[in-house]
DSSP file (Angstrom, degrees, kcal/mol; ACC not computed):
  #  RESIDUE AA STRUCTURE BP1 BP2  ACC     N-H-->O    O-->H-N    N-H-->O    O-->H-N    TCO  KAPPA ALPHA  PHI   PSI    X-CA   Y-CA   Z-CA
    1    1 A Q              0   0    0      0, 0.0     2,-0.6     0, 0.0    26,-0.1   0.000 360.0 360.0 360.0 132.1  128.0  182.6   58.8
    2    2 A Q        +     0   0    0     24,-0.1   102,-0.3    22,-0.0     2,-0.3  -0.766 360.0 122.5 -91.4 123.4  128.1  181.7   55.1
    3    3 A Q  E     -A   25   0A   0     22,-2.2    22,-3.1    -2,-0.6     2,-0.3  -0.965  52.0-106.6-163.1 173.6  125.6  183.5   52.9
    4    4 A F  E     -Ab  24 105A   0    100,-1.3   102,-0.6    -2,-0.3     2,-0.5  -0.830  14.2-149.9-109.4 152.4  125.1  185.7   49.9
    5    5 A V  E     -A   23   0A   0     18,-2.2    18,-2.5    -2,-0.3     2,-0.2  -0.949  19.6-162.0-120.4 108.1  124.2  189.4   49.8
    6    6 A E  E     +A   22   0A   0     -2,-0.5     2,-0.3    16,-0.2    16,-0.2  -0.618  17.3 160.6 -89.4 148.7  122.3  190.2   46.6
    7    7 A S  E     +A   21   0A   0     14,-2.1    14,-2.7    -2,-0.2   101,-0.1  -0.953  35.9  73.6-154.1 170.7  121.9  193.7   45.3
    8    8 A G        +     0   0    0     -2,-0.3    11,-0.3     1,-0.3    -1,-0.0   0.367  60.4 134.0 102.6  -4.0  121.0  195.6   42.1
    9    9 A G        +     0   0    0     12,-0.1     2,-0.3     9,-0.1    -1,-0.3  -0.154  21.0 133.4 -70.4 173.0  117.3  195.1   41.9
   10   10 A G  E     -e  110   0B   0     99,-0.8   101,-2.7    98,-0.1     2,-0.5  -0.982  54.9 -64.8 170.6-171.4  114.8  197.8   41.2
   11   11 A S  E     +e  111   0B   0     -2,-0.3     2,-0.3    99,-0.2   101,-0.2  -0.927  54.3 161.4-108.4 124.1  111.8  198.9   39.3
   12   12 A V  E     -e  112   0B   0     99,-2.8   101,-2.5    -2,-0.5     3,-0.1  -0.854  36.2-107.8-135.2 169.0  112.1  199.2   35.5
   13   13 A Q    >   -     0   0    0     -2,-0.3     3,-2.0    99,-0.2    73,-0.2  -0.624  52.7 -78.1 -94.2 158.5  110.0  199.3   32.4
   14   14 A P  T 3  S+     0   0    0      0, 0.0    73,-0.2     0, 0.0    -1,-0.1  -0.275 118.9  28.4 -54.5 138.0  109.7  196.5   29.9
   15   15 A G  T 3  S+     0   0    0     71,-2.9    70,-0.6     1,-0.3    72,-0.1   0.207  97.2 113.1  94.2 -14.5  112.7  196.4   27.6
   16   16 A E    <   -     0   0    0     -3,-2.0    70,-2.5    70,-0.2    -1,-0.3  -0.223  58.5-123.9 -84.5 178.8  115.1  197.9   30.1
   17   17 A S        -     0   0    0     67,-0.2     2,-0.3    68,-0.2    67,-0.2  -0.860  20.1-176.7-125.8 155.8  118.1  196.2   31.8
   18   18 A L  E     - C   0  83A   0     65,-2.2    65,-3.4    -2,-0.3     2,-0.5  -0.979  15.1-147.5-143.3 151.9  119.3  195.5   35.3
   19   19 A K  E     - C   0  82A   0    -11,-0.3     2,-0.3    -2,-0.3    63,-0.2  -0.972  15.9-157.7-123.4 117.8  122.5  193.9   36.6
   20   20 A L  E     - C   0  81A   0     61,-2.7    61,-2.0    -2,-0.5     2,-0.3  -0.662   3.8-155.1 -92.1 146.7  122.3  192.0   39.8
   21   21 A S  E     -AC   7  80A   0    -14,-2.7   -14,-2.1    -2,-0.3     2,-0.4  -0.892   6.5-164.2-120.5 153.8  125.2  191.3   42.1
   22   22 A C  E     -AC   6  79A   0     57,-2.1    57,-2.3    -2,-0.3     2,-0.5  -0.874   8.0-164.0-142.0 100.3  125.7  188.5   44.5
   23   23 A L  E     -AC   5  78A   0    -18,-2.5   -18,-2.2    -2,-0.4     2,-0.3  -0.766  16.1-135.5 -92.0 124.8  128.5  188.9   47.1
   24   24 A A  E     -A    4   0A   0     53,-2.9     2,-0.5    -2,-0.5   -20,-0.2  -0.633  20.8-164.3 -79.3 134.3  129.6  185.8   48.9
   25   25 A S  E     +A    3   0A   0    -22,-3.1   -22,-2.2    -2,-0.3     3,-0.1  -0.978  66.0   8.2-124.3 124.9  130.1  186.4   52.7
   26   26 A G  S    S+     0   0    0     -2,-0.5     2,-0.3   -24,-0.2   -24,-0.1   0.512 119.3  54.2  89.8   3.9  132.0  184.0   54.9
   27   27 A F  S    S-     0   0    0    -24,-0.2     2,-0.7   -26,-0.1    -1,-0.2  -0.980  87.9 -95.4-160.3 164.5  133.4  181.7   52.2
   28   28 A L    >   -     0   0    0     -2,-0.3     3,-1.5     1,-0.1     4,-0.1  -0.779  23.8-155.3 -92.8 117.8  135.4  181.8   49.0
   29   29 A L  G >  S+     0   0    0     -2,-0.7     3,-2.4     1,-0.3    -1,-0.1   0.788  83.8  77.0 -61.4 -28.9  133.2  181.9   46.0
   30   30 A K  G 3  S+     0   0    0      1,-0.3    -1,-0.3    44,-0.3    44,-0.1   0.669  90.2  56.7 -61.4 -16.5  135.9  180.4   43.7
   31   31 A H  G <  S+     0   0    0     -3,-1.5     2,-0.4     2,-0.0    -1,-0.3   0.451 101.4  70.7 -91.3   0.0  135.2  176.9   45.2
   32   32 A Y  S <  S-     0   0    0     -3,-2.4     2,-0.2    21,-0.2    -1,-0.0  -0.939  70.0-133.8-128.4 136.0  131.5  176.9   44.3
   33   33 A A        -     0   0    0     -2,-0.4     2,-0.4    19,-0.1    67,-0.3  -0.537  36.0-142.2 -68.8 153.2  129.3  176.7   41.3
   34   34 A I  E     -F   51   0B   0     17,-2.4    17,-2.3    -2,-0.2     2,-0.4  -0.944  17.0-168.8-126.7 141.5  126.6  179.3   41.5
   35   35 A S  E     -FG  50  97B   0     62,-2.6    62,-2.6    -2,-0.4     2,-0.4  -0.966  11.4-147.7-124.0 147.3  122.9  179.3   40.6
   36   36 A W  E     +FG  49  96B   0     13,-2.8    12,-3.1    -2,-0.4    13,-1.5  -0.923  21.8 178.3-106.9 141.0  120.4  182.2   40.3
   37   37 A H  E     -FG  47  95B   0     58,-2.9    58,-2.5    -2,-0.4     2,-0.3  -0.878   9.4-159.4-131.9 164.4  116.8  181.6   41.1
   38   38 A R  E     -FG  46  94B   0      8,-2.6     8,-3.7    -2,-0.3     2,-0.4  -0.984   7.1-155.1-144.1 158.7  113.7  183.8   41.3
   39   39 A Q  E     -FG  45  93B   0     54,-1.7    54,-2.4    -2,-0.3     6,-0.2  -0.944  11.5-154.4-137.4 115.0  110.3  183.7   42.9
   40   40 A A    >   -     0   0    0      4,-0.6     3,-2.2    -2,-0.4    52,-0.2  -0.463  44.6 -76.0 -80.8 157.8  107.3  185.6   41.4
   41   41 A P  T 3  S+     0   0    0      0, 0.0    -1,-0.1     0, 0.0     3,-0.1  -0.317 118.2   3.8 -56.4 127.9  104.5  186.6   43.7
   42   42 A G  T 3  S+     0   0    0      1,-0.2     2,-0.3    -3,-0.1    -2,-0.0   0.568 115.1  98.1  75.7   8.9  102.3  183.7   44.6
   43   43 A K  S <  S-     0   0    0     -3,-2.2    -1,-0.2     1,-0.1     3,-0.1  -0.784  74.4 -98.4-125.3 168.5  104.5  181.2   42.7
   44   44 A G        -     0   0    0     -2,-0.3    -4,-0.6     1,-0.1     2,-0.2  -0.259  52.4 -78.6 -79.0 170.7  107.3  178.7   43.6
   45   45 A R  E     -F   39   0B   0     -6,-0.2     2,-0.4    -8,-0.1    -6,-0.2  -0.505  47.2-157.7 -73.9 138.4  111.0  179.3   43.3
   46   46 A E  E     -F   38   0B   0     -8,-3.7    -8,-2.6    -2,-0.2     2,-0.2  -0.964  15.9-125.4-122.5 130.6  112.3  178.9   39.7
   47   47 A W  E     +F   37   0B   0     -2,-0.4   -10,-0.3   -10,-0.2     3,-0.1  -0.553  30.2 174.9 -71.2 137.9  115.9  178.2   38.7
   48   48 A V  E     -     0   0B   0    -12,-3.1    13,-2.7     1,-0.4     2,-0.3   0.779  53.3 -18.5-113.2 -47.6  117.1  180.9   36.2
   49   49 A A  E     -FH  36  60B   0    -13,-1.5   -13,-2.8    11,-0.2    -1,-0.4  -0.988  49.8-158.9-161.7 159.9  120.8  180.3   35.4
   50   50 A G  E     -FH  35  59B   0      9,-2.2     9,-2.3    -2,-0.3     2,-0.3  -0.983   2.9-169.6-146.1 157.7  124.0  178.5   36.6
   51   51 A I  E     -F   34   0B   0    -17,-2.3   -17,-2.4    -2,-0.3     6,-0.2  -0.995  26.3-112.3-149.3 142.5  127.7  178.8   36.2
   52   52 A A    >   -     0   0    0      4,-2.3     3,-1.8    -2,-0.3   -20,-0.1  -0.183  37.8-102.2 -70.4 167.0  130.6  176.6   37.1
   53   53 A S  T 3  S+     0   0    0      1,-0.3   -21,-0.2   -22,-0.1    -1,-0.1   0.803 122.8  49.2 -62.4 -29.2  133.2  177.6   39.7
   54   54 A N  T 3  S-     0   0    0    -23,-0.1    -1,-0.3     2,-0.1     3,-0.1   0.336 121.4-104.4 -93.8   7.9  135.7  178.6   37.0
   55   55 A G  S <  S+     0   0    0     -3,-1.8    -2,-0.1     1,-0.3     2,-0.1   0.469  82.5 120.7  87.8   1.1  133.2  180.7   35.1
   56   56 A E        +     0   0    0      1,-0.2    -4,-2.3    -5,-0.1    -1,-0.3  -0.418  53.1  32.0 -92.5 170.8  132.7  178.1   32.3
   57   57 A D        -     0   0    0     -6,-0.2    -1,-0.2     1,-0.2     2,-0.1   0.867  67.8-168.0  56.5  49.3  129.6  176.3   31.1
   58   58 A P        -     0   0    0      0, 0.0     2,-0.3     0, 0.0    -7,-0.2  -0.447   5.8-168.9 -64.7 141.7  126.9  178.9   31.8
   59   59 A V  E     -H   50   0B   0     -9,-2.3    -9,-2.2    -2,-0.1     2,-0.3  -0.961   2.3-163.7-133.9 151.9  123.4  177.4   31.5
   60   60 A Y  E     -H   49   0B   0     -2,-0.3   -11,-0.2   -11,-0.2     2,-0.1  -0.954  25.5-108.5-137.8 149.9  120.0  179.1   31.4
   61   61 A A    >>  -     0   0    0    -13,-2.7     3,-1.7    -2,-0.3     4,-1.3  -0.485  39.2-116.1 -67.1 148.7  116.3  178.5   31.7
   62   62 A D  T 34 S+     0   0    0      1,-0.3     3,-0.2     2,-0.2    -1,-0.1   0.831 112.7  65.0 -57.7 -31.9  114.5  178.6   28.4
   63   63 A S  T 34 S+     0   0    0      1,-0.2    -1,-0.3     3,-0.0   -15,-0.1   0.698 115.3  27.0 -67.5 -18.7  112.5  181.6   29.7
   64   64 A V  T X> S+     0   0    0     -3,-1.7     3,-2.4   -16,-0.2     4,-2.1   0.464  85.5 128.6-121.5  -5.1  115.6  183.8   29.9
   65   65 A K  T 3< S+     0   0    0     -4,-1.3     4,-0.1     1,-0.3   -16,-0.0  -0.291  79.9  17.3 -58.7 132.4  117.9  182.3   27.3
   66   66 A G  T 34 S+     0   0    0      2,-0.4    -1,-0.3     1,-0.0     3,-0.1   0.271 125.6  58.4  88.3 -10.7  119.3  185.0   25.0
   67   67 A R  T <4 S+     0   0    0     -3,-2.4    17,-1.9     1,-0.2     2,-0.3   0.689  96.9  55.7-117.0 -34.0  118.3  187.8   27.4
   68   68 A F  E  <  -D   83   0A   0     -4,-2.1    -2,-0.4    15,-0.2     2,-0.4  -0.771  59.2-163.5-106.4 147.9  120.2  187.1   30.6
   69   69 A I  E     -D   82   0A   0     13,-2.6    13,-3.0    -2,-0.3     2,-0.4  -0.984   5.1-157.0-132.2 122.5  123.9  186.6   31.1
   70   70 A I  E     +D   81   0A   0     -2,-0.4     2,-0.3    11,-0.2    11,-0.2  -0.791  25.5 154.8 -96.0 140.4  125.4  185.0   34.2
   71   71 A S  E     -D   80   0A   0      9,-1.7     9,-2.8    -2,-0.4     2,-0.3  -0.909  22.1-152.2-151.7 177.6  129.0  185.7   35.1
   72   72 A R  E     -D   79   0A   0     -2,-0.3     2,-0.4     7,-0.3     7,-0.2  -0.993  14.0-155.1-156.1 154.3  131.4  185.9   38.1
   73   73 A D  E > > -D   78   0A   0      5,-3.1     5,-1.8    -2,-0.3     3,-1.1  -0.868  11.3-172.9-130.7  97.4  134.5  187.6   39.3
   74   74 A N  G > 5S+     0   0    0     -2,-0.4     3,-0.7     1,-0.3   -44,-0.3   0.797  83.8  62.2 -65.7 -27.3  136.2  185.3   41.8
   75   75 A D  G 3 5S+     0   0    0      1,-0.2    -1,-0.3     2,-0.1    -2,-0.0   0.820 110.9  40.1 -65.5 -28.6  138.7  187.9   42.8
   76   76 A K  G < 5S-     0   0    0     -3,-1.1    -1,-0.2     2,-0.2    -2,-0.2   0.385 108.2-127.1 -97.9   1.5  135.8  190.1   44.0
   77   77 A N  T < 5S+     0   0    0     -3,-0.7   -53,-2.9    -4,-0.4     2,-0.4   0.843  70.4 123.8  57.8  34.4  134.0  187.1   45.5
   78   78 A T  E   < -CD  23  73A   0     -5,-1.8    -5,-3.1   -55,-0.2     2,-0.3  -0.967  48.1-160.6-135.1 140.4  131.0  188.1   43.5
   79   79 A A  E     -CD  22  72A   0    -57,-2.3   -57,-2.1    -2,-0.4     2,-0.3  -0.811  17.2-155.8-112.0 160.5  128.6  186.7   40.9
   80   80 A Y  E     -CD  21  71A   0     -9,-2.8    -9,-1.7    -2,-0.3     2,-0.3  -0.913  16.8-158.4-135.8 158.0  126.4  188.6   38.5
   81   81 A L  E     -CD  20  70A   0    -61,-2.0   -61,-2.7    -2,-0.3     2,-0.6  -0.871  12.3-161.0-137.6 106.1  123.2  188.4   36.5
   82   82 A Q  E     -CD  19  69A   0    -13,-3.0   -13,-2.6    -2,-0.3     2,-0.6  -0.768  11.2-165.2 -84.9 122.8  122.9  190.8   33.6
   83   83 A M  E     +CD  18  68A   0    -65,-3.4   -65,-2.2    -2,-0.6     2,-0.3  -0.941   9.5 179.5-118.1 115.0  119.2  191.0   32.6
   84   84 A N        +     0   0    0    -17,-1.9   -67,-0.2    -2,-0.6   -68,-0.1  -0.742  60.0  17.1-112.3 159.8  118.4  192.6   29.3
   85   85 A N  S    S-     0   0    0    -70,-0.6    -1,-0.2    -2,-0.3   -68,-0.2   0.913  85.6-155.9  48.1  52.2  115.1  193.2   27.5
   86   86 A L        -     0   0    0    -70,-2.5   -71,-2.9    -3,-0.3     2,-0.3  -0.237   9.2-158.3 -65.0 146.8  113.2  192.6   30.7
   87   87 A R    >   -     0   0    0    -73,-0.2     3,-1.9    -3,-0.1     4,-0.2  -0.789  32.4-107.6-120.6 162.8  109.5  191.5   30.6
   88   88 A S  G >  S+     0   0    0      1,-0.3     3,-1.7    -2,-0.3    24,-0.3   0.851 118.3  62.1 -60.0 -33.0  106.7  191.8   33.1
   89   89 A E  G 3  S+     0   0    0      1,-0.3    -1,-0.3   -49,-0.0   -49,-0.1   0.549  89.6  69.8 -73.2  -5.0  107.0  188.0   33.7
   90   90 A D  G <  S+     0   0    0     -3,-1.9    -1,-0.3    22,-0.1    -2,-0.2   0.516  72.6 120.4 -84.2  -5.9  110.6  188.6   35.0
   91   91 A T    <   +     0   0    0     -3,-1.7     2,-0.3    -4,-0.2    20,-0.2  -0.337  41.9  89.2 -59.8 135.2  109.2  190.3   38.1
   92   92 A G  E    S- I   0 110B   0     18,-2.7    18,-2.8   -52,-0.2     2,-0.6  -0.945  79.6 -61.9 162.8 180.0  110.2  188.6   41.3
   93   93 A L  E     -GI  39 109B   0    -54,-2.4   -54,-1.7    -2,-0.3     2,-0.5  -0.854  50.1-149.1 -94.5 123.1  112.6  188.2   44.1
   94   94 A Y  E     -GI  38 108B   0     14,-2.8    14,-2.0    -2,-0.6     2,-0.3  -0.816  17.7-179.6-103.2 130.9  116.0  187.0   42.8
   95   95 A F  E     -G   37   0B   0    -58,-2.5   -58,-2.9    -2,-0.5     2,-0.3  -0.895  18.0-144.4-123.6 150.6  118.3  184.9   44.9
   96   96 A C  E     -G   36   0B   0     -2,-0.3     9,-0.8   -60,-0.2     2,-0.3  -0.888  20.9-170.9-111.0 156.5  121.7  183.4   44.3
   97   97 A Q  E     -GJ  35 104B   0    -62,-2.6   -62,-2.6    -2,-0.3     7,-0.2  -0.992  28.7-145.0-144.2 143.9  122.7  180.0   45.7
   98   98 A A  E >>> - J   0 103B   0      5,-2.0     5,-1.5    -2,-0.3     4,-1.1  -0.909  23.8-164.2-104.1  99.0  125.8  177.8   46.1
   99   99 A P  T 345S+     0   0    0      0, 0.0     3,-0.2     0, 0.0    -1,-0.1   0.808  77.0  67.3 -58.5 -33.4  124.1  174.4   45.5
  100  100 A R  T 345S+     0   0    0    -67,-0.3   -66,-0.1     1,-0.3   -68,-0.0   0.901 123.3  13.5 -57.4 -44.5  127.0  172.3   46.9
  101  101 A D  T <45S-     0   0    0     -3,-0.8    -1,-0.3     2,-0.1   -69,-0.0   0.255 105.6-117.7-115.0   9.7  126.5  173.5   50.5
  102  102 A N  T  <5 +     0   0    0     -4,-1.1     2,-0.4     1,-0.2    -2,-0.1   0.886  49.0 170.5  57.6  44.7  123.0  175.1   49.9
  103  103 A Y  E   < +J   98   0B   0     -5,-1.5    -5,-2.0  -100,-0.1     2,-0.3  -0.708   7.0 177.7 -84.1 139.1  124.1  178.7   50.8
  104  104 A W  E     -J   97   0B   0     -2,-0.4  -100,-1.3  -102,-0.3     2,-0.2  -0.869  19.6-141.0-133.2 165.9  121.5  181.3   50.0
  105  105 A G  B     -b    4   0A   0     -9,-0.8  -100,-0.2    -2,-0.3     3,-0.1  -0.560  34.0-102.8-113.6-172.9  121.0  185.0   50.3
  106  106 A Q        -     0   0    0   -102,-0.6  -101,-0.1    -2,-0.2   -11,-0.1   0.601  63.5-124.8 -88.7 -13.5  117.9  187.1   51.2
  107  107 A G        -     0   0    0   -103,-0.1     2,-0.4   -11,-0.1   -12,-0.2   0.002   8.4-110.4  94.1 160.9  117.3  188.1   47.6
  108  108 A T  E     - I   0  94B   0    -14,-2.0   -14,-2.8  -101,-0.1     2,-0.3  -0.999  31.2-119.8-133.5 136.2  116.8  191.4   45.7
  109  109 A Q  E     - I   0  93B   0     -2,-0.4   -99,-0.8   -16,-0.2     2,-0.5  -0.570  23.4-170.9 -84.6 132.5  113.5  192.5   44.2
  110  110 A V  E     -eI  10  92B   0    -18,-2.8   -18,-2.7    -2,-0.3     2,-0.5  -0.989   4.0-176.0-119.9 125.5  113.0  193.1   40.5
  111  111 A T  E     -e   11   0B   0   -101,-2.7   -99,-2.8    -2,-0.5     2,-0.6  -0.984   5.4-171.6-124.7 123.2  109.8  194.7   39.3
  112  112 A V  E     +e   12   0B   0     -2,-0.5     2,-0.3   -24,-0.3   -99,-0.2  -0.954  27.6 139.5-116.7 114.3  109.1  195.1   35.6
  113  113 A S              0   0    0   -101,-2.5    -2,-0.1    -2,-0.6   -26,-0.0  -0.995 360.0 360.0-156.2 144.3  106.1  197.2   34.8
  114  114 A S              0   0    0     -2,-0.3  -101,-0.1  -101,-0.2    -1,-0.1   0.430 360.0 360.0 -92.3 360.0  104.9  199.9   32.5
């Protein structure tokens, strides 16, 4: 079964950082562009960032630009989302996706609260 396993979430205070990981299972990540999404409580899913299969052309939602960094290590079959200067509005369940074949994971929870 092709899916992602996300990890690295947790509870932090505003201004702190977290690094999320997204391990591809059942397929080779190097063939796929990757997107990160999030879903806040009571809201719809929001696209956060994307990166090409070769690690080039990272793109970001305006809400996270300058604070989040998307990256990948195809040798480890893993993508990452470095999240800096976290805000309360960054709270949510974070998912990674391979848009081409619509592979998803179960998500990892990020809570930012003082």
